N, C-alpha and C positions, 0 to 999 in steps of 0.2 A: 504494500500500500504506500502511495506517495506521501511524503512528509508535508506538513502544513506550509512550510516555507518554500516549497518547490514552485517554480514558475509554471505558468499556464502551459507553455510549450512542453516542459518536462512532464507534466501530468498527462498531456495528450499523447506523448511518446509512449509512456507506460501503458496507456489505454490501448493504443494502436498495436503494441507488441506485448501481449500478456506474458511471454516468456521473459522479457526484460523486467516486468513487474515482479515476477516470481524471483528472479535473480536479485532484485533490489533488496529483498528481505535478508539475503545472505551476504551481499557485497555492495553496500551502499556507496562506498567510495568509488568503486569501479564503474557502477552504472551512472553515478552522478558525473563522472568524467565523460561518458558518452553523451549525456544530456547537455553538458556544457558545449561540446563540439557541435551538436545539432542546433542548439540555440544560436551559436555563431553563424551557422549556415543560414538559419532563418533570418537573422539580422542582415547578413550579406545580401540575401535575395531582396529583402524589403528596401534596402537603402542603395544597392548597387545594381544587381542583375535585372530584377523585374522592370525597373523604370526604363532600361535601355534595350531590352532583349529584342523586341519587335523591330525597332529602328536599326539595330546592329545586324539582324538577320537580313533585312532588306538591303542595307548598305553592302554587305558581303556578297550578295547576289550580283551587284553591280561591280564591286571591287574585291574579287576573291583573294587578292594579295594583302588586303588590309588585315591588321591584327591589333586588337585593342589592349595595349600594354597597361593602360590605366586600370583595367579590370583585374589584371594579374597583380599589380601593385597593391590594390585594395585588398586582394585575397591574402596578401602577406600579413595583414593585421590580424587575421583569424588563424594563422599558422597552417593553412591548408596544404602547403607544400612540405610540411614535416609530418604528415599523417602516417606515412609508411616508414619513417626513420625512428629507430629505437630510442627510448628515453635516455639511455646511457650516453647517447651522442647529443642530447638536447632536443631530440624530436618528440613527437607525441604518441608514437606507437607503444601502446600499453598492452596489457594482457587481453584487451578487446580490440586489437589492432584491426582485424578484418571486419568485424562488426561495426566498429566506429566509422571506418572508411565507407562501408556500404550505406549506413544511415545518413552520413553527411552527403554522399553522392545522391541519394534519393531526394534529399531536401533541395540541393542545388539544382537538380534537373527538373524539379517541379516548377522552377521559374524559367529555366532555359537549358535544354539538353546540350547545346553547343558550349555554353559557358561551363557547365558542369563537366563536360568531357575535357575541355582545355585544362581544367584543374586535375581531373582524375588521370588523364594520360601521363601526367608527370609522375605520379606514383607508380604507374605501370612501368615507366622507364627505370625507376629506382629499384623495382622488385628483383630483377636478376642480380643486382649487386648484393642484395640481402640474401636471396635464396641460394646463391652460389657460395656464400660464406666468404666473399672476397674482402676480408677484413682490412687488407692493405689499403683499400680505397674508402673505408668508412671514415677514417680520420682525415681524409683529404676531400674527396668529392662530397660525401654526405655532410661532413662538417661545414663545408663551404655553403651548401644549400641552407642549412639551419642558420648559420651566422648572417648570411646576406638577407635571408627572409626577415630576420629581426630588424634589419635596417630598412626594410621596405623594398629591397631589390630582389625580384624573383629570378632565381637560377633554375632553369627548367631542364628536365630530362625527357627522353622519348625512347620508345621501345620499337626496334625495327626488325621485323622478321619477314614480312610479305614481300614477294618479288613479282615482277611482271608476268612470269610464266609459272609461278608457284605461290598461291595464296593459302587456301585452306590446307593444301597438301603438306605444308611444313609443320602443321600443328598436331599431326598424328603419326606415330611411327610407321604404321603399315603404308601410309600414303607417301611419307617422306622417303621411304626406301626406293620408290620408283618415280619420285618427283623429277620434273625437268628443271634443274637448278641452273640459274644463270650466274649468280655471284660466287666468287671463289676467293679463298684466303690462302695464299701460297707461303709456305715457310721459307724464310730467309734468315740471314744471320741477325740475331738479336730480336727477331720478331716475325711479323707477317706482312705481306702486301695484299691489300684488299682491292678487288676490281669487280665492278658490277653495279647493279641498281637495286634499290628497295623502293616500294611504292605504297601509296595510301597510308603513310605513316602519320598518325595523329600527333600533332605538335612537333613534327620533325623539323619544320623550318625555323622554329624559335628555340629549339633545345640547344643548350651549351654542351651537354653530354648526352651520348646515345649508347644504349646497350643493343648491340647488333649481332645477329646470328648469321653464320656463313659456314659452308662446307670447305674443308681443306682439300677435299678431293670430290669434285662434282660427280664422278662416276660412283662414289660410295657415300652419298649424303648422310644416311642414317648413322654410319659408323664414324663419320668425321665432322658431324655438326658441332660447331664450337661457338661460344659466346665471347664477344669482345666489347671492351669499353672504348668508345671513340669520342674524341673531343672535336668540337666544331672547327677549331683553328688548325687541325691537322692538314698538312699540304695534300691536295688532291681531292679533298672532300668538298662537296657543294650541294645545294638544293635548287636544282634548275627550275622547278615549277611547283605550284600548289594547284589543287583541283578546284574546279567550279562545282560546288557541292549542292545537293538537293536539300539536305538536312544537316543539323548540327554544324551550321556554317561558322559559328564563332570559334571553332577549333579547326585549324588547317589540316588537310590531308596532303602531305608533301611527298614529292619524289626525291630520293636521295641518290646522289651519284658518287661512286668511289672510283677514282682514277689513280691506281697505284698508291693508295694510301698506306703509309707505313704505320703499323700498330705494334708497339714494343711487347715483348713477352710478358712484361708486368701488367699489361692490359688484357690478358686472357683471363676471363672469369671462370674459375674452375680449371679443369684440365682440357686439353685438346680432345675433342670427341665426346665429351659428356654433355653437350648442349641440348640434346633432345630431352633430358630430364631437368637439369638445372636451368637451362635456358628456355624451355618450352613447357613441359608438362607440369612442373611445380608452379610456374607462373600462371598457367591456365587454371590450375587447381585453386589458386588463390584469387584470381581476378574475374573469373566468369560469374561468380556470385554477385560481386559488385556491378558487373554489367547488367545483371538482372535488376539490380537496384536502380541503375540508370533508366532502364525501361519502365520500371515502376514509378519513378519520379515523373517521367514524361507523361505516363498514363494518368497519374494523379493530378498533374497540372491541367491536362485536358479535361478531366472530370470536373475539377473545380470551376473552370471557365464555362463548361457546358451547363453545370448546375446554375451558375449565375445567369446564363442565357435563358434557362427555362423559367426563371422567376420574373422575367421582364414581360410586360403586357404587349401583345401584338393583336391588333384588331379587337381590342377589348378583352382578350383572353390570355391566360398564362399557360405555356406548354406544360408546366409542372402539375397543373390541375387535371391532366389527362392520365389515366391509369397506364397507358402504354409507355408514356415517358417515365412514370414512376418505376415501372418494372425494368425499363432500360437502365435507369440510374442504379437500381438494386443490382442488376447484373454487372454493370461496370464496377461498382463498389466491391462486389464479390470477387471479380478478377483481380482487383488491386490487393485484396486481402489474401487471395491465393498466392499471389506473387510474394507478398511479404513473408508468408509462412515458409515458402520454399527458399528464398534467399537468406533469411535469418537462420534457418536450419543449417545451411551451408556455412555461413560466416561464423557461427558459434562453434561448429565443428573445426573450422580452420583455426580459430583462436586456440582451441584446446590442443591442436596439433603443434602450432608454433610456440605456444606459451612455454612449454617445457624447455625449449631450446633457448629462448631469449630472456627468460627470467630465472633460470637456474643459477645458483651461486658459482658454479664452475664457469659459466659464461660471463657472469658479471665480474668475476675476479680478474678477468683479462683487462678490465677497464680501471682497475686500481692502479695500474701503471700510469704514471703521468702522461698526459697527451703529448707533451714535447718529445717523449721517448717513443710513444706509439707512432707518431707521425714522422719520425726520423728515417733516413734512408736505410740504415742498417736493419732497423726493426721491420720496415716494409719489405726489404729484401728477403728476410726470413719468412715472412708471411706469404710472399710470392713464390718461394722456392717449392720444389717438388715435395719436400717433406712438410713444409709449413702448410701447404694446401691439404696434404694428407691428414694432418692432425685436425684441421677444421672439418674435413669430411668425416673423420672418425667421430667427432663430436655430434655432427648432424645425424649420422646413422644411429647414434646412441639414443637420441631424442625423437627423431622422426622415422617412424616405421613405414615400410613399404605398403602394408595393408591399409594403414591410416591415410597415407597420401593418395592411394588409389580410390578409397572411399570418398575422400575430399574432392577428387577430380570428377567422380561420378555425380555427386551432389551439385557441384558447381555447374556442370554441363546441363543437368536437369533444370536447375534454376534459370540458367541463361536462356535456353530455348523456350521454356514455358513463359517466362516473364516477357520476353520479346514478342512472342506470338500474342499474348494477352494484351500487350500495349497496342499492337496494331489493331486488334479487335476493338478495344475501347475507343481509340481515336477515330477509326473508320466509322464505327457505329454513331459516335457523336456527330461527325460531319454529315452522315446520311440523314440524321434526324433534324439537323439544323438547316438542311437544304441550301439554297443559294442566298440565304440571308446575308446582307452586307452589314456586318457589325464588327466591332473590335473583338468581341468574344469569339466570333467565328475565325477571325484572323489568328488568334492564339491557338485555337484547336487545329486549324489547318497547318500551322507551324509544327505543332506537336505531332501531327500525323507524319510529316516529313522527317522530323527528328527520330520518331520511333522506328522507322524503317531500317535505319542503320544498325540498330541493336540486333537485328536478325542476321547481320552480315559480318560485323567484326568480332574478334575473339573466337574465330571459327564460325562458319555459317551454321545456321540452325540444323541443317541436314547433317553436318559433321558432328555436331553436339549430340544429336540423336544416336548416331553410330557409336559415339564414345560411351553413352549410357548403355547401349546394347552390349558393346564389347566388354565393359567393366562389370556390369550388374547381371547380365543374362548369359552371354557366351563365355565370360570369364577369360577372354583372350588378351585383354589389355591390362597390364599391371605397371604401376609406377615403381621403378627400382632406383632408389637413391644411390648415386655413385659411391662405391666403397672406397676406403682410404688407399692411397698410393696406387691408384689405377688410372691409366690414361684411357678414358673412353668407357662406354657402357654399351653392351649389346641389348 
């Protein structure tokens, strides 16, 4: 039960998510931390996002290269770019990291799916640095993000896996094995040379740092898939274009070009060849649930604008006075509640999976060493070494079990495709009932319809996510296997 001093938004959150209300009785501090994050997102929507969302959407249809940095600077005030960064580094990622992220994303996307994505895509870029245990970069890249955010300067990251000839294929081992890969990372002295293109990368044109996956042998992509940390100012890297988008326009979808880009060995996240797990499957297992929350937020925003429309009189009558409209509203609300149940089930499971790794005294003890030492070249060299990475992998395998990671991937994929499909149903039904009415509320719903469509496509198409659920839960042919220590690559 909510406390008397709790805000109206906090009480509503506990009402909307009964499981959080139940947890509140046992962990008030933890749940109050989530409430504070959502309250920040609500305020950001009210004061920043909602007043400009329609105008920004229309402007970016005319000027797809435009990006509103002021929105990102305002987001710094609420620490949105630190949501996925562990607390020991000054970030906000607590034991409810995945759940907090999803709830903030739903709230942001209820005002604008594009603005919400521009913020969420950054955390997706951060995720491989966390999931791979690349601790050598935690006190450099992640620390920079946190410290610059405190000054109001957004330092953004992006996650680049999609290629012109291989989109969904790279997100599932069976498909990656036969995918037509265009990009390649060739081993050279001291590092790798990256050549090729990535496409449709959310936030790619604004990111200072990118986590990029590539095969070191295009004829054997599954065995050689590797994750790299790329910096925007590396010679040979460029972003030649951004797409003219139908929806979620406030966040660019960029093409990235790599022309003989040299990436040092220190910027390999994990080992060469283990990217399908650390660079793809674990990321999808953590991120597809929050994609479900993006879809839920978009659907919720459409519902709220449609509800407002039904209460306005037209020709002396209010649509909400008709039973068919009331039943449609009930069905929309039911879809939103179904979405919430699915994605919160995934995120709480994800929190349970990662919590053991990132809150255990053994993990925390590593940060008792002064940061000046941790950020030093000798210390970083140890962490980047073959044995240093092996020790981190050993720690991960101790806390994160294959069966739990596989279950998380299944729940994430289920939430993703169901929430996205429901969002399309909610927004299309609302538009159908509103007809050709020329009103501001209809413009909002029409935008939500366009925004919702993308949730069926990114983070793996909904068709792929259905296959992942089948392969993990029914056929039992897909299993996430965390790379073992001192192994280069995973079969």
